[in-house]
N, C-alpha and C positions, 0 to 999 in steps of 0.2 A: 187143219192147216194153220188156223189163226193160233191155236195153242202153240203148235210148233214154232211158228214165226215168233211168238211172244217169248217162249222160253229160250229160242236162239238169240234173240235181242237181249234179253236179261243175262245171259251167259257172256255175250259180247261186252256189256256195259261192266259186268263184274270184273272180267279179264283186264279190260281197259283201266278200270279204277285200280285194280291190284298193280298193274304195270306202273301207272302213274305214281301210286303210293311208293312203289319200290324205288323208283327214280328220286323222289322227294326225300326218302329217308336215307339214301346213301351220303356217307360223310365225305367231304373234300379229302383228297390226298395230297400230301406235300411231297414234292419231287425236285430234283436239281440240288445245287448246292451254292454257298457263298452268296454273291450278290445276284446270282441267277438261279434263285430258289422260287417256286411256284406253287400255288395251290390250285388243284382242279376245281371245276365248277360242274358237279354231278348233274346230268340231265339237260346241260346247256344245248340249245339247238333242236331238242326233240319236240315233238307235238305234245299236247296235253295227255294223250294216251301212252306216252313213252316210246312212240315209234319215231323212226328217223324219216323226214320228207324228202331225202336226197335220192334214194335208190343207190346202187353201187357207185363207190367213189374210186377214181384213178385220176386225180387231178391236182389243183392248185388252190391257193387262198391269197386274196389281194384285199386291201382295205382302202376305202375312198376317204375324201377329206372330211366327210361327215361322220366318220367311224363305222360306217356300214361294212360288214364282213362278207365279200363275194367269194364263193367256192364253186368249183366246178365238178359236175358229176356226169355220168353217162347221158343223162336225159337233157342236160343243159347247165345253166348258171343260176345259182340261188344266192340272194343278198339277204344277210341277217342283220338285225339290230345288234348292238352290243348287248342287249339283254337276251338274245337268242331267239327272237321271232323272226320268220320269214317276211320281209318287207317288199321284196321284188323278186321276179324270176324271169328268165328267158329261156324257154324250152322249145325242143323240137329239132329237126335235122340241121338247122343252121347253127345251132349253138352246142350241139352234142360233141362229146369226146375232146373237150378242151384239156389236154395233159398238162399244159402249163400256162400261166397268165401272168401278165404285168400290167400295172395300171399307171396312168401318166396324165398330168394335166397339160392341155394344150390350149392357148387362148381362151382361158376360162371355162373349158369344158374338160371333163375327164373321159379317158378312152381306155378300154382294156385291150391289150394285144394277147393273142392266144395262139398256141401251137396245137393243131388238131391232128393227132398222130394217125387215127383211123380213117381220117378224111383227107389226109394228103394236102394240107394247106396251112398257112397262117392266116389269121384274120385280125382285123381292128374294128372294134365297134364302140359305139357311145355307151358308156356305163350307166347312163340315166334314161336313154330312149331305147337302147338295143339296136340302133340302126348300125348296120355293117357298112363301113366306108372304104375298107381295103381288103383285098385278099392277095396272098403271096403264094406263088408256086415255084417250080423250077424254071428260072429264066432261060429261054432258048440261047441268049448270048452268053450264058455261062460256059456253054461247051460241055456240060456234064451229060447231055443226052437224055435217053429215056431211062433214067435211074428210078429205082424205088424211092418213093418220097413218104418218109413217116415221121414228121416233125415232133420233137419232144420238148423243146425249150425255146424260149424267146425272150429277147431284152431289147431295150431301146437307149441309145446314147443321148446325151444332152442336146445334141444338134438334130435329133430325130432319125439318125441312122438306125436301121433295124437289123438285128442279128437273129437268125433262125436256124436252129441245129437239126440236122437229120440224123437224130441220135439212134433211131431204131432201124436204120439202114446203112447208108454209106458213111456217116459221121462227118460229112462235110457241114460246115457252119457257112451259111450264105448271108452276105451282107447287102442290104438294099438301102436306098436313100428314103427319105420320109414319104415319098410318093410311090414307093414300091419299085422304082428303077434298080436294076442289078448294078451293083459296084464291084463285088469280088467274091471269092470264097476261099476257105483254107480248111486244112485238117484232112484226116483220112482215118479209116478204121485200122486198129493195130494195138499192141500192147507196149509200144516203145515210148520213150520220153515225150516225143512230140506227136503222139498218136492218140486217138481215143477209142477206148474199148466200151462204148456206149456213152456218148456225151449227152447225158441225161437231163441235167439241169444247168441253168446259166443265169447270171444277173449281171448288171453293171456294179463293179466293186468301187463305191464312192469313197472308201476309206483311204484312198490314194490320190495323189494329184500328179499326173492327170489320172482320171479314172481309167479302169481296165476291166476286161472281162474276167469273171470268176466262173469256172466251169467244172461241173461235176463229172468226173471219168468214173462212172459208177461201177463197171465191170472189170476195172483194171486189176491185173494179177500181180501179187498175191492179194492185194487189198485195195478197196476203192480209195480215191484221191481227189484233191482239188487242184486245179491248174490256173495259172495266170497267163492271158494273151493281151496284147495291146489291141487297140481298135483298128489296127491295119492287118491284124491277123498274125502277128509276129509273136513267137512263143517267148514268154519271160521267164517262167519257171514253175516247178512243182511247189505248191503251197504248203500242203499237209497230205500225209498218206496214212494208212492204218485205220480208215474210216468205215470199213464194212462195205455197205452199198449206198453211197450218198446219192440221194435222189433229186435235191434241189437245194438252193441256197437264198436266204433273205437277210438283208442288211438293216441294221439300225444303229446309227452312230458308229461306234468302233467295234460293234458286235456282229457276229454272224451265226444265224440258226441254220443247222445243217441236218434235216431228217435223214435217217438211215433206215433202208427197208428191212433191216434185221429186227426192228422193233425198239427203237430209242431215237432221241434227238440230241445232238451235241451243240454246244455253243462255244464259239472261238472268240478270243479277243483280238485286239489289234495286231499282236504279234503271231496271231493264228495258232496260238496254244488253246487246247481244250480246257476250259474253266468250269464246265457244268455238264453233266449227262442227265438228261431229262426223260422220264417215262420208260426207262430200260425194263424191257419184259423179262423176268426171270425164267420163264419157260421158252426154251429155245425153239420148241415145236410151234409155238404160237408167234414167233417172229418170222418175218419174211412170208407171211401167210395172208393170202386174201380171203380165204374161206373161214373167217372166224365169225359166226353169226352173233347178233345183238345179245342174245342170252348168255354168251361166253365172254363178253367184253369184260375186262378188269378194270376198274377205276384206277387211273394213274399208270396203266401199263399199255404202252403201244403194240400193235401187231405188225403193221407194215407202213411205217410213217412215210409220207409222200410229199406233202406240201406244208408250208408254215408262212405265217406273216405276223409282224409286230404292229401293235397299235401305238398311239402316241404316248400312252402311259407305260409302255414296256410289257404289256400283256402279250401272250403269245396265243395264236389260233393254229391248230394243228390238225391236218387232215390224214387219216390213214387210208392206204389202198385196202378197201374192205367191201365185201359182198353186201353188207347191210347198210353202208353209208355212214362213216363215222367222221364227225367233226367236233373237235374239243376246244374249250376255252381254258387257258392256264393263266390264273392271276398272279402277277409279280408280287412276291412278298417284299414289302418296303423295309 
C-alpha cells in the first residue's frame, strides 16, 4: 500500500509539474485592433499546478479601488490580486450564483451589488468583510404578484437607486431606493422595440449627461442589441444591434466592453461604433459553449464570454461561461 500511495503521489506531482510547465511556456497572444489591442497573460489566475480555483463560471467581474479583481462563480466570489493570486473569497450558499455584479464606494466603504439568478434575489455586501447588508426580492407593493424571479443584472445610480433585471423570467426591471424600498418597474418580455428578449446585462452609462441605463437585449431577433433607457424607465432608443448574444456591459471613459456569448468581446467608442473585436473564436462549435474543459482552452480565443471589467490602466479582465472556470487578463498594448 505504501508503494502504491508513493507511486500515485509521484504521478500526481509529475502531472502537476507538467501542467504548470505547459502554462508557463505558453506565449501571449495579441488580439484586438488599433487603440484597443491587447496581449493575453497565459496562466493568469491559475494555481501553481495549472488548475483553476474557481469551479464552473457563469458570472461577472468587478475591480475595487486597490485593483483587486472580484469574479463570481457557482461556489461564491473570489478576489484576485493584479498578479493573479487569490487574496480573498466569499464562499457558500449566501454568495453563490452571482450572475452579475457591480461595485460601488459609499461613505468610504466598497460594496458589491449582485443579481442571484438561481437564488431569486438581489444582494448587497461589503467587498472587504463579506457582510450582507441588503437583500432584494419582488416587492408586494409592485403589484407583480407571484412571478418567477430570476435576476440577471444589477446596477446602481449616483443617488443610490438600484435597478434589478428579471432577465431570465418576466424581463421586468425593478427600481428600488438605496434602502431597498420599491419605487417602480418597467419593461416586459417580447421582441419589439420597447421590449426585452432576455434583459441579460445592464450598467449605468456614464458617457452621457445625465447618465442612463445601458441594457443588453441578449436574445433579440434577428440579433442581439443594446438599448438605452432613462432612470425613470422611459425608452430612449436602440444603441447598436448585430451583436450576436451580448451578455454584459462595462464602461471605462468613452469606451464600452461587450462580451458576446458566441465567443468574442467587442469594444464600442463614444459613438457606439465597434472599434475592436477581441478574442474571437474561429471555431464556431466552441463559441456559445459552456462545456469546453480546460485542456481544450485556446489562448486568446474565448468560448462563451460572459463578464468583463477594466482596471485603471485600461487592461481587461474577462470571464467565460465555462465548465472549468475561466478568467483571463488582457494587457492593453500602449
